[in-house]
N, C-alpha and C positions, 0 to 999 in steps of 0.2 A: 040613665046615669045612677051610680050607686050613691045612696044618701051618705052625708058626711059621717053620720053616727055608725056606719058600717064599714068605713074605710080603715084598714089596719094601721095606716100611718097616723091618722087622726086619733085613733084609740091608743096607739103607742104614746103619742104626745101627752094625752090626758092621764095615762097611767104612769108615765115616767116622771112627770113634773113633781109629784109629791116625794120622790126619792130623797131629795136633799133635805127637805124639812123633816121628814120622818127620821132620817139618820141623825140629824142634830138633836131631835127630841130623845131618841133612844140613847144617845151618847151621854145624856145627863146622868144616867144611872149605870150604864154598861161601858166597859172598856172597849176600844175599837177592835182589839184582838178577839174579844168575846162575841161582838156583834156579827162579825163576818161569818163564822160557822153557823151561828144561830139562824141568820137570814137564809143562807143557802141550803143548809140541811132541812130547815123548815119548808123551804120551797120544794126540795126534792121529795119530801114526804107528801105534800099536797099534790104534786104532779104525779107521783107514783099511784096515789089513790085515784086520781082522774083517769090515768091510763088503764088502771085495773077495772074501774067502773065501765069505761068505754070498751073494754076488752081489746085494747089496741096492742098488737104484737110489737115488740121491740125489733127494730130493723137494723140497728148498728152492727156492722160486720167487722170481722177481724182486721181487714185492711184499713178500715177507718178509725180503729181504736187509737193508734198513736196520734193522729191529727186531733181526735176528740180530747185526748188527754192534754195536749198542748193548748187547745182552745179553752178547756176548763181551767187550766192553770193561769192563762193570760187574762181571759175575760171575766172570770169569776173570782178565783182565789187572789191573784195579784191585784187586779183592778179593785175588787171589793175592799181588800185590806188597806190599800193605799188611799182610797177614797175615805174610809173611816178614820184613818190616821190624820188625814188632812182636815176633815170636818170637825175634829175636836175643837178647833178654834176658827176655822174659816166658815163664814156664814153660808146659808143654803144657796142664795142667789149667786154669790160670787163663785162658789164651787161649780155650779151649773155653767156659768160663763166660761170658766177655765176649761172644763171638760169638753166644751164644744170647739176647742181648737184641734181635736183629734183628726179632722180631715187634713190638717197641715202635716201632721206626722204620717198619715196614710199616704199622702202624695210623695213625701220624701222617701218612704219605704218603697213605694211603687216606682219611683224614679231610679232608685238604686238596684231594685230587683227586676223590674219589668221594663225599664227604660221609658217610663211614661213621661210625657212632655206637657208643658203649659206655655202660655204666652208671657210677654213682658208684664201684662196686667196681672197675671197669676202670681208672678214673683213679687210684684208690688203688694199683692194681697198677703203673701207670706210674711213679708217684712212688717206690714201693718198689724197682722195677728201677733207676731212676736213682740212688737212694741206694746201692744195691748196687755200681753201677759206680764211684761216687765213692769208696766204701770200698776197693775194689780198687785204684783208681788212686792214691789219696792215703793209703793205709794205712801200716802200720809199715814204715819204711825198712829195717829189718833183715831183713825177710822177703823170701823169693825172689819173692813175688807182687807186690811193689811195683816199679813202674817207669813213667816217663813214656811209654815205648814202648807202654804199654797203650792210649794214645790212637790209635795206628795201628790197633789191633785194633777199637776202637770205630768208627773210620772205616770199617774193612772190614765191620763189621756193618751200617752204614748202606748201603754200596754193595750188600751182599747183599740187603737188603730191597728196594731199588730194582730190582735184577736180577730178583727173583721176580715183581714186578709187570710188568716189561717182557717177561719170557720166557713167562709163562703162556699167552698166546694162541698162541704158536708150537707148544705141545705138542698143540694140537687139530688141527694140520695137518702137523706134521713128527714122524717117529718119535723117541722119547726118546733113543735112542743116537746118531742122526744129529745131534740138537741138541748133544749133548756133543762130537761130532766137530768141528762148526763152531765151537763155543765155545772148545774147546781150541786149534784152529788160529788163530783170531782172537786169543785171549789170548796164545798163544806168540809169534806174529809181532809183536804190538803191544808186547810187553815186550823184544824183542830189542835195540832201541836203548839200553835202560838197562843192558844186561849188559856186564860188563867181562871176564868169564871169567879172573879173576886166578889161580885154581887150575887146574892142568892135571890131566887124568885120572890121571896117574901119582901125583899127590898125594892122590887119593881113598883113604880107608880102605875096608876091606871093609864096615864098618858104614855108611859114607856111600853106597856103591853099593847096599846093601840098602835103606837108607832111601829113596833115589831110586826104586828099583824099586817099593817099597810105595806111594809117593806117586803114581807114574805108573799102575800097574796096579790096585792095590786101592782107593786113595782117590779117584782121578779117573775111570778107566774104569768100575770097578765101582760106586764110591760115587755119583758123579754120575749114572751110568746108572740105578741103582735109585731114586735120589732123583727123577729126572725121571719114571720110571714111576709112582711114588707121587703126584707132583703132577698127573699126567695122569689119574688115576683118583679121582674124587670118592668112590668107595665105600670107599677106604682110610682115611677119617676116623677110624674106630674105633681105628686104631693110632697116632694122632697123639701120644698121651702118651708113646709109646716114644722119641720124639725127644729128650726131656729126659734120657734115659739117657746120651747121648753125653758130656756133661761128666764124669759119674761114671766112665765107662770111661776117659776120657782122664786123669783124676786118678790112677786106679789104674795105668794103663800108665806114666804119667810117674814115679810112685813106684817101681814095680817095675823098669822098664827104665832109667830115667835117674837115679833117686835123688832126684827133685825132691819136696820136701815143702812145700806151700804154707803161708804164714803164716796166722795167725789172721784177720787182716783180709781176706785173699783168700777164705778159707773162708766167713766170715760174710757178706762182701759178695756172694760167688757164690751162697750160699743165698738171700739177699735178692733178688738179681736174678732167679734162677730162679722164686722164689715170686711175684714181681711179674709176670713174663711169663705164668705159668700163670693167675694171677688175671685179667689182661687178656684172654688168649685165651678163657677160659671166659665171662667177662662179655660179650665181644663176640659169641661164638657164641650166647649166650642171646638176644641181640637180633636177630642175623641168622645163623641156623644155616647158611645156604648159603655164607657167607663164612668162610674159615679163615685163620688166621695160622700159618705154618709156621716153626719155629725153624731155625737153621743146622745144616748137617751138619758 
């Protein structure tokens, strides 16, 4: 049996959880429009060096370029920009909770495009997840978890679900790390026109530099890399439940490192959303075991 420390799904969880805390810290000195290209272009540079050192040939072929472009625009440019815009005011743990409703959107898209089905329990899970999002978005205005910017993150969750559907066929033909390289490059270049770079590097605090480094190396290069490895291996389905640990770790990190304590509405809404997603995922899996819904990293 493979040790837990070598399982790609476990490593993905550990490397993805800091994303929301690092984003919040970086946004203290950077505009969200600036952070997006910095994160992804930085990751593209790091991955380019890794591929060069490993002398790994690029395998993306002409027929896959349109799909890769769409995947990069959805899962990197659009997702990253919306997440950063939302996290200007939405706490780290709350953002992670909201993003983990992406399986609901993935099911809706799968139902419309592929006629995927679920049971009555699955539809109850969808309603519960939606109710949880409403509770987070329209909750107690005195709590740090409330803000209309949460809608940016809900939109990011939708793009993430569409991204998973578009990207999946690529993982059968292109190595996972190369997919992250192209996605980061496309996402970084696509968001450059939105950047203003209002803050100069001399204005960055040490914490901001550290947060950016964590976002680039840990959350993007390592996190996306292990996530793609997991998605490319159908045998790792046994570890799917671990993905729901990400919001818990994000809440803990936000509390310990940033002093963010979510309000009651955020906690209850987040619990309802996660419970709904788990119900939907299990109900759908019981009908079509070969099809999985993966939550966000």
